[in-house]
C-alpha positions as CSV (number, residue, x, y, z in Angstrom):
1,M,-77.4,-23.4,-18.7
2,N,-75.8,-22.2,-15.5
3,G,-75.4,-24.9,-12.8
4,L,-75.9,-27.9,-15.1
5,H,-74.1,-31.1,-14.5
6,E,-71.1,-31.6,-16.7
7,D,-72.8,-34.6,-18.5
8,F,-75.8,-32.6,-19.5
9,Q,-74.3,-29.3,-20.7
10,P,-72.6,-30.4,-23.9
11,I,-75.2,-32.9,-25.0
12,A,-78.0,-30.4,-24.4
13,G,-76.2,-27.8,-26.6
14,R,-75.6,-30.4,-29.3
15,L,-79.3,-31.5,-29.2
16,Q,-80.4,-27.9,-29.6
17,R,-78.0,-27.4,-32.6
18,M,-79.4,-30.5,-34.3
19,A,-82.9,-29.4,-33.7
20,D,-82.1,-25.9,-35.1
21,F,-80.9,-27.6,-38.3
22,L,-83.8,-30.1,-38.6
23,Y,-86.8,-27.9,-37.6
24,G,-85.4,-24.3,-37.8
25,Q,-85.5,-24.3,-41.6
26,A,-87.5,-25.9,-44.4
27,H,-86.6,-29.3,-45.9
28,D,-88.0,-31.0,-48.9
29,Q,-90.7,-33.4,-48.1
30,N,-90.0,-33.1,-44.5
31,E,-86.9,-35.4,-44.5
32,V,-83.2,-35.0,-44.3
33,G,-80.4,-37.3,-45.2
34,R,-78.1,-38.4,-42.5
35,D,-75.1,-37.3,-44.6
36,E,-76.7,-33.8,-44.8
37,I,-76.8,-33.6,-41.0
38,T,-73.2,-34.7,-40.7
39,V,-72.2,-32.0,-43.1
40,A,-74.2,-29.3,-41.4
41,L,-72.8,-30.3,-38.1
42,H,-69.4,-30.9,-39.4
43,D,-67.5,-30.1,-36.1
44,M,-69.3,-33.1,-34.5
45,D,-67.9,-36.6,-34.6
46,P,-70.1,-38.8,-36.9
47,A,-70.7,-41.1,-34.0
48,E,-72.1,-38.2,-31.9
49,V,-74.5,-37.3,-34.8
50,D,-75.6,-40.9,-34.8
51,E,-76.2,-40.9,-31.1
52,L,-78.2,-37.8,-31.3
53,I,-80.4,-39.1,-34.1
54,Q,-81.1,-42.2,-32.0
55,K,-82.1,-40.2,-29.0
56,L,-84.4,-38.0,-31.0
57,D,-85.9,-41.1,-32.6
58,A,-86.4,-42.8,-29.2
59,K,-88.5,-39.8,-28.1
60,E,-90.4,-39.6,-31.4
61,I,-88.9,-36.2,-32.2
62,V,-87.9,-37.7,-35.5
63,L,-88.2,-41.0,-37.3
64,Y,-85.0,-42.6,-38.6
65,D,-85.3,-44.6,-41.7
66,A,-82.3,-46.8,-41.6
67,H,-82.8,-48.4,-45.0
68,R,-82.7,-45.1,-46.7
69,N,-80.4,-43.4,-44.2
70,R,-82.8,-40.6,-43.8
71,V,-84.3,-38.7,-40.9
72,L,-88.1,-38.0,-41.3
73,L,-89.4,-35.0,-39.4
74,R,-92.5,-35.5,-37.3
75,S,-95.3,-33.1,-36.1
76,R,-94.3,-33.9,-32.5
77,G,-90.8,-32.8,-33.1
78,R,-91.9,-29.6,-34.8
79,Y,-94.3,-29.0,-31.8
80,C,-91.5,-29.5,-29.3
81,Y,-89.1,-27.3,-31.3
82,T,-91.6,-24.4,-31.4
83,S,-92.1,-25.0,-27.6
84,N,-88.3,-24.7,-27.2
85,C,-88.1,-27.9,-25.2
86,I,-86.4,-30.6,-27.3
87,P,-83.4,-31.0,-24.8
88,E,-85.9,-31.3,-21.9
89,V,-88.0,-34.0,-23.8
90,V,-85.0,-36.0,-24.8
91,L,-82.9,-35.7,-21.6
92,G,-85.8,-36.2,-19.1
93,L,-86.8,-34.9,-15.7
94,Q,-83.3,-35.1,-14.2
95,Y,-82.2,-32.6,-16.7
96,C,-85.2,-30.4,-15.9
97,A,-84.4,-30.6,-12.2
98,E,-80.8,-29.6,-12.8
99,K,-81.7,-26.8,-15.1
100,Y,-84.5,-25.2,-13.2
101,S,-83.7,-25.9,-9.6
102,S,-82.3,-22.4,-9.2
103,A,-85.7,-20.9,-9.9
104,V,-87.3,-22.6,-6.9
105,V,-87.2,-20.6,-3.7
106,R,-88.2,-20.9,0.0
107,I,-90.5,-18.3,1.4
108,A,-90.3,-17.5,5.1
109,V,-93.3,-15.7,6.6
110,E,-94.7,-14.4,9.9
111,K,-98.2,-15.2,10.6
112,P,-100.7,-12.7,12.3
113,D,-100.2,-14.5,15.6
114,G,-96.4,-14.0,15.4
115,S,-95.6,-17.7,14.6
116,L,-93.2,-18.4,11.8
117,A,-94.0,-20.6,8.7
118,A,-92.6,-21.2,5.3
119,G,-93.7,-22.2,1.7
120,T,-92.2,-22.8,-1.6
121,G,-92.3,-20.5,-4.7
122,F,-90.6,-20.3,-8.1
123,F,-89.5,-17.6,-10.6
124,I,-91.3,-17.6,-13.9
125,S,-90.2,-16.3,-17.3
126,D,-93.7,-15.4,-18.5
127,V,-93.8,-12.3,-16.3
128,P,-90.3,-11.0,-15.2
129,N,-89.4,-10.8,-11.5
130,R,-92.4,-12.8,-10.2
131,V,-92.4,-15.6,-7.8
132,I,-95.5,-18.0,-7.9
133,T,-96.7,-19.6,-4.8
134,N,-99.9,-20.4,-2.8
135,R,-102.3,-17.8,-1.6
136,H,-102.3,-19.3,1.9
137,V,-98.5,-18.7,2.0
138,T,-98.8,-14.9,1.5
139,F,-102.4,-14.0,2.4
140,N,-102.5,-12.1,5.8
141,N,-98.9,-13.1,6.4
142,Q,-95.8,-10.9,6.4
143,I,-93.0,-12.1,4.1
144,Q,-89.8,-12.2,6.1
145,R,-87.3,-13.4,3.4
146,I,-86.9,-15.4,0.2
147,E,-84.1,-17.8,0.1
148,D,-82.5,-19.9,-2.8
149,Q,-81.7,-23.6,-2.6
150,N,-78.3,-22.9,-0.9
151,G,-79.9,-20.9,1.9
152,N,-78.8,-17.5,0.5
153,V,-81.2,-14.7,1.2
154,L,-82.4,-13.3,-2.0
155,H,-84.6,-10.7,-0.4
156,A,-85.5,-9.7,3.1
157,G,-88.5,-7.8,4.2
158,H,-92.0,-7.0,2.7
159,L,-92.7,-7.6,-1.0
160,P,-95.9,-6.7,-2.8
161,S,-98.0,-9.6,-4.0
162,I,-101.2,-10.4,-5.8
163,A,-103.5,-13.2,-4.4
164,G,-106.2,-15.2,-6.2
165,P,-109.7,-15.2,-4.9
166,E,-110.6,-17.2,-1.9
167,D,-111.3,-20.3,-4.0
168,L,-108.1,-20.1,-5.9
169,D,-105.0,-20.9,-3.8
170,L,-102.4,-19.0,-6.0
171,A,-100.4,-15.9,-5.5
172,A,-97.8,-14.0,-7.3
173,I,-95.0,-12.0,-5.5
174,E,-93.1,-9.2,-7.0
175,C,-89.4,-10.0,-6.3
176,P,-86.2,-9.1,-8.4
177,M,-84.7,-12.3,-9.9
178,P,-81.0,-12.6,-9.3
179,G,-78.6,-13.4,-12.1
180,G,-77.8,-17.0,-12.9
181,V,-81.4,-18.2,-12.3
182,M,-83.1,-20.1,-15.1
183,P,-86.8,-19.1,-14.6
184,L,-89.5,-21.7,-15.3
185,R,-92.0,-21.3,-18.1
186,L,-95.7,-21.7,-17.5
187,D,-97.8,-24.1,-19.6
188,W,-100.9,-22.1,-20.4
189,E,-102.6,-25.0,-22.3
190,D,-105.6,-26.7,-20.7
191,G,-105.2,-30.0,-22.6
192,S,-101.4,-30.6,-22.6
193,L,-101.5,-33.1,-19.8
194,R,-102.7,-36.7,-19.8
195,R,-103.3,-39.2,-17.1
196,M,-100.1,-41.2,-16.2
197,D,-97.9,-38.5,-17.6
198,E,-94.7,-38.3,-15.6
199,V,-93.9,-35.1,-13.6
200,L,-91.3,-33.5,-11.4
201,V,-92.2,-31.8,-8.1
202,L,-89.8,-29.4,-6.4
203,G,-90.3,-27.9,-2.9
204,Y,-89.0,-27.2,0.5
205,P,-90.8,-29.6,3.0
206,Y,-90.3,-29.4,6.7
207,V,-88.1,-32.2,8.0
208,A,-87.6,-32.3,11.9
209,H,-84.1,-31.7,12.9
210,H,-82.9,-30.7,9.5
211,Y,-82.1,-27.4,7.7
212,P,-84.4,-26.6,4.7
213,A,-83.4,-28.3,1.6
214,L,-84.9,-28.6,-1.9
215,L,-86.8,-31.9,-2.5
216,H,-86.9,-33.4,-5.9
217,A,-89.7,-36.0,-6.4
218,Q,-91.1,-37.7,-9.4
219,G,-94.7,-38.8,-9.8
220,R,-97.5,-39.2,-12.2
221,I,-100.8,-37.5,-13.1
222,G,-103.2,-39.9,-11.5
223,M,-106.4,-37.9,-11.9
224,R,-107.9,-34.6,-13.1
225,A,-110.9,-34.1,-11.0
226,K,-113.5,-31.3,-10.6
227,R,-114.0,-29.9,-7.2
228,M,-117.2,-29.7,-5.3
229,S,-117.9,-26.0,-4.7
230,S,-120.7,-23.7,-3.6
231,P,-123.1,-22.3,-6.2
232,E,-121.5,-18.9,-6.2
233,Q,-118.0,-20.3,-6.8
234,A,-116.5,-21.3,-10.1
235,I,-116.0,-25.0,-10.8
236,R,-112.4,-25.7,-10.7
237,E,-110.2,-28.6,-11.3
238,S,-107.3,-30.3,-9.5
239,L,-104.4,-32.4,-10.6
240,L,-104.0,-35.3,-8.3
241,L,-100.5,-36.8,-8.5
242,T,-99.7,-40.4,-7.5
243,D,-96.4,-42.2,-6.9
244,V,-95.0,-39.1,-5.3
245,A,-94.3,-38.2,-1.6
246,A,-94.1,-34.4,-1.4
247,P,-96.0,-33.2,1.8
248,G,-95.2,-29.7,2.8
249,C,-94.2,-28.5,-0.7
250,S,-97.1,-26.0,-1.0
251,G,-96.5,-23.6,-3.7
252,G,-93.9,-25.7,-5.4
253,P,-94.0,-26.3,-9.2
254,V,-95.2,-29.4,-11.0
255,I,-93.0,-29.8,-14.1
256,S,-93.8,-31.7,-17.2
257,V,-91.3,-33.6,-19.4
258,R,-91.3,-30.5,-21.6
259,G,-89.7,-28.6,-18.7
260,M,-92.8,-26.4,-18.3
261,V,-94.9,-25.9,-15.1
262,V,-98.2,-27.6,-15.5
263,G,-99.4,-27.1,-11.9
264,V,-98.7,-25.6,-8.4
265,I,-98.7,-27.9,-5.4
266,E,-101.6,-27.2,-3.0
267,Q,-102.1,-29.9,-0.5
268,Q,-101.9,-33.6,0.2
269,S,-105.0,-35.7,0.0
270,V,-106.1,-39.2,0.9
271,A,-108.6,-41.4,-0.8
272,H,-110.4,-44.0,1.4
273,A,-112.2,-47.0,0.3
274,A,-113.9,-49.7,2.5
275,G,-111.6,-52.7,2.9
276,A,-108.7,-51.2,1.1
277,A,-105.6,-49.3,2.0
278,A,-105.7,-45.5,1.7
279,I,-104.4,-44.0,-1.4
280,N,-102.3,-40.8,-0.9
281,F,-102.4,-38.0,-3.5
282,V,-100.6,-34.7,-3.8
283,G,-103.1,-32.1,-5.2
284,A,-102.1,-29.3,-7.5
285,L,-103.8,-26.4,-9.2
286,P,-103.4,-26.5,-13.1
287,S,-101.1,-23.7,-14.2
288,F,-103.6,-22.2,-16.5
289,Y,-105.5,-20.8,-13.5
290,L,-102.6,-18.2,-13.2
291,R,-104.4,-16.3,-16.0
292,E,-106.6,-14.9,-13.3
293,I,-103.7,-13.2,-11.4
294,L,-101.0,-12.6,-14.0
295,P,-100.9,-10.1,-16.8
296,R,-100.5,-12.0,-20.2
């Protein structure tokens, strides 16, 4: 948990310990007495135990039966535990931002005409030493350097990369991941997102007269829409995010409340309707498309 704010570090650890006790072993009839939890976590203050139970109950990880003073285990809690994301779900997107910001990098490139440009990428845990970004960031461009959120150069010079097909704006760069980075996990499931789900977007937009800095923005899944494509191309889907302003963050991760990457930012879109104000969307490719360029 390198780099976590002091308020997050202890409570995240306590949440994980309680989750290990509740879901890491069998319990009769899928319920546990509050007193049993207090005994198992004997080095915690009973008030801390109560606070954690309330937090887990609020996020439907458990159901607390106050009349019987028992904690009922839920299928959602078991799913979150096996997905290793209970602290993320309970503590929210701000925790996710602090935990995983170190994984998000800025990619400076030189175009064929000699002009300079930059995009966003992020280290992943699924395949070690890989940075995910957009195809248009790397394709036909020369990587100059990869920088972290503090402007430190992690690598300078050419790096091998794999790009998706022309209709899939995704790429993976081979790059050694430095120590202290918490890589992001990819969500490979097609149906794990729903409309109106909250998400976190991280990226390095261009801001005139400012040095590059990491943007943190929250939004929602507004639409999942199929793209119009030519007959010879595969029918692909986009995630269209609302309530978020993240132009210039191409290649950045879209992170769910489970702390997993569900999409990769591609472009900003605008929907027009006669007599109505334009609606701005940020478009992203679902992360499961990375199956086409990454070894599993």
